[in-house]
N, C-alpha and C positions, 0 to 999 in steps of 0.2 A: 477580458482585461487586455489592455493595449500593451504589446510588447515593444520593447526598444529595438530599433533597426541596428543591425550590425554592419560595419563597413570593414574592408580589407585594404591593408596597405603593406608596403615593404620598407623595413627600416634597416639600413646597412646590410641589405640581402637577406634579412630574416622576414618571414611572413607574420604578419600581425592582424589580430581580429579584435576590435574594440567597438563599444556602442558609439553610435552616432553622436557628434558633439564633443567627443574626446580631443583634447590637445595632442599635437605631436609630441609635446614633453612628456605627457602621462602615457601615451601609446608606447613611447620608448621605454619607460619604466617597467611596463608589462613584460618586455623581453630582456630585462636586466641591462638596459643601456641607460647609463647615467650621463645626462646632459647638465653641464654646470649652469648654476643660476646664483644670483645674488639678490635680486629683488623679489623673486617668486616666493610665495608661501601658500600652501593649500588652504589656508583659512581665508585667503583675500582673493579678490579678482585680479587676474594677471593684467599687467599694464606695460610689460616690455620696457622697463626703465633702464636696466643695466646693460643689455646687449650681449650677455654672455651666453646666452642660450641659443645662438644662431645655429641654423643648420641649412642645408642646401637641398633644394628639390631637383631631381632628374626629370627632364622633359623630353618629349619626342623631337628628334632632329627634324628640322623643317625640310632639309634636303634628302633625308632618308629616314621616313617615319618608322622604320623598323629598329632603329637605333635610339637609345636613351643617352641624352648628353646633359652635363651639369648646367643648371640655370646661373647666370651671373648674379642673380639676385639672391641674397641671403634672407632667410625667414626667421623670425624670432619664434622659437618652437612653443613658448608659454602661451602666446596669443594666437598661434596658427592652428586652425581646427584640422584634424585629419579628415581626408576625404578618400572616396572609393578609388582604388587603383593608384593611389599616390606612392611615388618612390622617393625615399628621403635618405640623404647621407648626413650623419652626424659629425663626422671627423674627415677631414682632408688637411694638407699642409696649410691652405689658406685659412680655413675655419679656425685651426689651432693658433695660427699667428694673430688673427683678429682677436681671438679670446684672450691670449697673452697680452696684447697690446692695450685692451680694455682694463686688464688687471694692473698693468704697469701704470697706466693713467690714474687709476683709481689710488694706488699706493703712493703715486706722486702727491696726492692731496690728503694723505692719511699720516698722522704721527707715527714715528718709529718707537713706540714706547710699549711694546707688546709685554714686557716683563712687569710693567706696573699696571696693566690693563685688567680691569675686573672680568674681562672675557678671554683672558689668556687662556689657550687651550680648548676654548669653547667658542671661538670666533670663526665665522663662516669665511671671512676675507683671508684670515690667516691660514685656513685649512686649503683654500683654493690656491693661495700663493705657493704653499708647499707642494700641492699636487701638480702644479705647472712648474715646479723646479725654479722659480724666480729667485736669483741670488743677487742680481745687480739691476738697477733701474736706469734705463737710458734717458728719462725725463728729469727735469730739475724739480726740486722739492718746492711745492706751492702751499705750505703749511699756513693755516690761518691762526689767529690768536684771539678767539671770542672768549670772553670770561665764562667759566663754568657756571651753570645755574643749578644751586642747591636749594632754592627757595621753598620747596614744598616739604622739605624734611624727610620725604619718602622715597622720592626717585630724583635722580641727578641727570641733567641734560648737558652734555658735553658736545657742542656743535662741531668742534674741531675734528671729531672722530666720524662724523657723518659721512656716509658714502652715498648720499642722495638716492637711496632706493625707494624712499617714499612709504615704506611699510608702516611706520609710526603714524603717519598722517592717515593712511587708509584705515588702520585699526581704530584710531581716535574718532574718526568721522563715520566710517562705514559700520564697524562692528559695535562700537560703544556709543555712538551718537552723542558725544561730548564736545567735539569740535574745539579742543584746547590747542591743537596743533594744526598748522597749515603750511602751504609752501610760501616763503617769503623771498622775494627777489626773482631775478631770471637768469638764465644761462649759468655761467660758472659761479655766478653770486648766489645761486638759489640755495636756501637754507630751510630746514624743518624747524619751525619755531611757533610760539603763540602768536596770535593775531595781534598787529600793532607792536609787535616785538616787546610785549610786557614780560615780566618774569613768569615762569610756570606757575609759581605759587599764587599769582595775582590773576591767573586765568581760570576758565571753568574746570581745570583738571580735577579729577576725582581720586587721583593717585591710585588708580586700580593696577598699574604696572604692566597693562597689556602691551603698551608701547615698548617697554623694556624687554618683555617676554618675546616679542617679534623682532626686535632690532637684531640684524645679523652681526653686528660688531659691538663696540663698547661705547657707543654714543649715548645711550640711555641706560641706566642701571640702578640698582636699589642703593640707598644711603647706607653704606656699611657701617654698623655700629658695634662690630665685634670688639673693638678696643674698650668700649665701655663696660662689656661684660667681662673681658679678661681682667680689667682694673677692679671690678667688683669682686670677682673670684679671689683676687689677691689681698682683699681688705679683710683683716681678722675681725673687724667691727661689725661686718655685715653677714646677715643669715641669707645666702643665696638659694632662692627657690626657683623652680623652672617648670613650665607647663608645655605641652605639644598639642597642636591642633589635629584634628582628624585626618586631613588630607596629606600631612607630612609623612605619615607612616607608610604610604604607598608611592611615594615619589623620591624620598631622599636617597634610596638604594640606587637610583640611576647615577648619582655622582660617584658611585663606588663600584660600577660595572654591573649591578644587578638589573634585571629587567623591570621595565615600568610595571607598577602594580604589585611588585613584591612587598609583603607585609613586614615591615622592619620594626615594629612596636617594641618588643623586648630589646632588640639591639640599640635602639635610641635611648631607652631608659638606661642601659649599661654605660653607653658613650657619655651621657650627660653626667652620670655619677663620676666617671673617670676624669671628666673635665673639672670636677670639683664642686657641683651643686650638692647642697645638703639634702634637699628633698626634691624628688621628681613627681610631678602632678599631671594629671592628663585632662586636657580640655574637653574630652569626651564626657567626663563627669559632669562639667558645668553645662555641657550641651543637654544632658538629662535634666539639670536644673531649669535650663531655659524652657524646656517643654512644660515642666511644672508651672512656670511663670506665664509663659505665652499661651500654653495650652488652656489653662484655667481662665486666662483673660478672654480668650476666643470664646469659650463656652459661656463666660458672663455676658459677653456682648451679644452672642448668637441666640441665648435663651432668654434674655432680659431687655432686648430692644437696644442694645448699645449701637455705636458707630460701626457700620460695616461698609465695605469689607475690611477686615482686619489684615494688615500687611506686615509681613515679617521684617525684622529689623537686624538680623545678624551680621549683615554685609556692610562694612563702613563705607565702601566706594558707592554702593547702592544709596545709603542714607545721605551721603553727601550730594550725590546726583538729584536726590528727591528734594533736598532742601534748596537746591539751586534752580532746578528745572521744574518741580512740580510741588511747590510748597502748599498747594490747595489740598495735599494729601496728608498733611502733618497730623491730623486728628485720626486718621486711619492707621497710622503706624502703631505697631505694638510698642509699649513703653519699655518692654523688656531689653536689657542691655544684652551686648553679644556674649556668647560663652566665655570668650577671653576676659572681658571686663568682670564678668560675674566671678570667674575663679580667682582672679587677682584681689577683688574685694573680700572674697571669703577667705582667702589665705591671710590677708592682713587683719582680719577680725576673727572669724570662727577658728581657723587653725591656730593663729597666734595665741588667742585665749586658752585653748585647749592645752596647748603646749608651753604656756608660761613665756612666751617670746614677746619682747618689745616690738610692736608692729613697725615702729619707725626704723628699726635696725633691718627689716626685712627688704632684700632686694629681689623683685619679681621679673624674671626674664620670660619672655613669651615667644615661642617658636611657631611662626605662622607661614602659610603659603602665599602670604598677601602683603603687598607693600602698603596698602591703605591702612592697614593696622597700626602702622608707625604714627599715622595721624591720629587715629582713633583715640590713643591713650592720653592725647592732650586736647581733645576737641572741645571740652567744656568743663565746668566745675563738678559735673556728675561723675567724671572719670577719676575723681579724688574722694570718694565716698568714705573713706577711712581716715580722712583728714590729712593724708599725704597722697601723692600720686600712686594710684593703685597698681598699674603696670609700669615698671621703671624703664624697660628697653624691650622692643620687639625686634627679633632676628628673623629674616626669612629662611626658607629651607636651604637656599643657596649659601647663605651666610653660616648657618650651622654646619653645613657639609665642609666649608673651608676651615671652620674651627676644629673639627674632627680630624681633618687631614694635617693641620699644622700642629696638633698635639701628638701626632704619631700613633693614632689609635687604629688598629687594624679592624675597621668596622664590619667587614664581611664575616670575619671569624669570631666576633664577639659572642659570648654566651648570653642568652636571653635572660632578662631580669624583670621584675614586676614594679609597678608604680607604688608609690608610698600611700598610706592610709589616709583616710578622712576625705582626700580630694583626688583619688586616683582610680576607683572602680567606676566602670561604665557598662552600659548595656549597648545591645546592637543598634538601638535608636539613636544614641549618642554619636556613634561612629558614623552613621549615614549623613550626617550633617555636612560631610565633606563633598557631597555630590548634589547636582541640581535635583530638585524634588525631595531631598533627604530631609529637610527641616518639616516639609509638608507631611511626608510619610511618617516621620516620628510623631508628630503632633496628632495625626489621625489615629495611630495606634492607641495612644493614651486617651484621646478624646472619646473614641468609641467606648472604651472601658468606663470612663467617668459619666458618660451620658446614659449607657445601658445598665451599668452596674455589673456587667459580665467580666469574666476573668480575662478574656481576650477577644479579639475579632474572629470571625470565622476564617478569614485568611490574614495573617500578620503582614504579608507583602502586598502593598498597594501598587500595582504595577502600572496603574494609570498615570502616576506621577513620574515615572522613570523614563529614561531615554534622552537623546540628544535633540529632540525637536525643540526649536527655540521657544515656543509656547505650547504648553499642554493644558488642556482644561477637561474637566470631568465632573460628574455628579456622584458623590459618594452617598450611598444609602446606609444610614446608621439606623437599622430597625425601624424603617418607616420615616426617619428624619432625613431629609435631602440636604446635603451640603454641597454647594457649588464652589468649586476651587479652580485657581488658575496657577500654573507654575512658569515663570520666565527665567531665561539665563541668557547672559550677554546683553549688555545695556541697550543695544540697538533694537532688541525685541520688545522692550518694556513698554514703550509709549503706546503702542498699539492696545495694550491691556488697559492702561490708564484712560486712554481715549474712549474706550468702551464703556468704562465706569462713568466717565464724564458725560457721555451721551445719555446714559440712563438717568443720571441726576438731572440733566437738562430737561428730559422728557418726563420727569416727575415719577419715575418708576423705581421699583426696588432694584439696586445694583444687581447685575447678573452673577456676581461673584460674591461669596461670603467670606472667603480666605484666599489670600495671594501670597505666593513665595517668590522673591526675586533674588537672584545672585548676579553680580555685575559681570563675572568672567564666564566664558564658555565652558560648559560642563560642571560649573560650580567651582568650589575651592580647589578640587584636584587640578584645575587649569589656571590657578591663581598666579598673579604677576610676580610672585616670589619663588615659584616652583623652579625646578631645573629646566633650563631652556631647551628648545626644540620640541615643544608640545605640538602635536597634531591631533586630529580626531582619532587616529588610530592609537596614539599614546594616551590619549584621555580615556578612550574605552578601556584600556588595560588597567589604568589607575582606578577607574570606576569599578571594574570587576574586583578589584583588590579590596575596595571599600565594602562592597556587598558580601564578599567572602568573610571579612572580618566581622560583619553583622551576623551571618549565618553561624559562625563559630561561637558566638556568645551564648552562654546558657540563658541569660535573661535578655529579652530583645525589646522591652517597652520601659520607658524612662522611669514611670512611677514605681517600677519594682526594684529599682536599684536600692539596696539596703543602705548604702552610704548616704544616699539622698534622703531616704526616709529618717535616718537618723539626724541629718542636718535640720530637717523641719521640726522633728520632735525635740531635739535638745537645744535648738538655737533660734530658728527663724520663726517657728509657730506656723501661722497661716502663710499662704502664698500672698504676694503683693496684690494680686488682682482681687483677692478676698479681704483686703484690708490688713494684711500682715505689715505692721509698721517697720519692722526690722528688714523685712524682705523688700519692702518699697524703697527704703532708703539705700540698700546696698546694691539692689539688682535691677533697679529701674532708672530711667532717663527721660529727657524731653527733647523735642526737636523744634527748629525754628527756621525761618526763611533766611537763606544766605544769598549775597549778591554773586552773580555770575562773574563779574570783574571787580577787583578791588580798585578803589579810586586811587590813583597815584597823587602824592603830595606835590 
């Protein structure tokens, strides 16, 4: 096995050993030296836009080679590779002065409305200004007045707050392969905006929110709809119900000082009741239902010669991308709705009937890690299967955290509570929907049992689909039946999988994959665009670990064993939609169609 070469350097007089290819910025982190940055993010290729991470290299004096003297040239540490014997100074009066000047120039082009900003107290620029003790600015204010773009209904683009770091463009193009954002203009007039300066809602944007998750300031943020929920909670005529997604429970605690991955399920239930919701349900329940629908759909296609590969359809940003960029795969998509939409439809039909509640009086709030979910609830007529809009409002994890804080609820000390009956119980398979590979693993657990008739697989953990590799492929042996699978997360990784299938079809051979799972965001929903900001792979790993811990703690870990799901089919749905269950087909399934990349302007 080839070993990584180690190199040695000195940073601020401290000896450092790092693998070859490490940047000076990351080498400094190894010895607890923080170099300030604004444009850098570990998810993205460094490109030295902001100029804050400057350092100085010491070089040998030409007159006296035994002496080391500071080079007049300042290096940008994010893009400078550490080399053997290098000597670096990260702080001196000139460096600090340059960094301060960069910050002051940035602030001169930035609005002074921190108190009204959605990123207040979570803003990287605000933090840097505080760390550098900037109290006055010697430069004149050069504020712009560009109209705020709220055309997507999911995320809002406020170019007046943009610090030109370029993260959103890199995320949209490199990570997500969407190309809704690009650099417009030159020099001081440079902006991050959709091509041709169209509205974001008219661009190829898939509303995944990764631009907002990576923006260091408040230039891109979720469309805050908490006022709608407060209004509904105050309305005596409404029966306010709520559901929470799998990934929310391992991330919301970060907003209250808990570590990433802390499982806060019971506290969330308690907080939601204190906010005034009549019933608290769990989207993990409908994730189990999704497996019943999607799993049986796969088995029917796999055993009876249906269209393969079957592709999962739980992620609304992915379905939007597919309809715009890969409409040739619409027939491969599972017709099963997302767990969010399934639970809302069941709440306004099954639960309403069982409890004698007029479904038109029900107001369903959905707590999601995802900004694209705000779009999903209105995407087409199938999202109103009950005759009214099934999900009324979607709040992100960040929005719920703000509601809890504004209500004065001491979240970290709340006693834990349970979800409500009929739509609250879940298995471990339901909770792993929150991570990449989770939908696939949950489906395989149940598929194995349905195909073989056995009580459970030899191993309930399908490790082949776990991990942060962008594309994972495997062949699963179900007692001699071979199932070829692929799992992709982060939209930029998806097209290579689709191209492989296209190549097989072109060559007239059976597609190499039978079942494909796709999640638009890195790590799956735990890294969703509506989660607490500041996610890195280290944070995603902790959130993922929390999800798997929740799975392992569950007494039941396969969806078809959920007693409330069994009761749902016995008492209400009958057969699954894939087997011709008429009620299940109506409430739990949808259809897909081609969408234009750009909407034509009038």
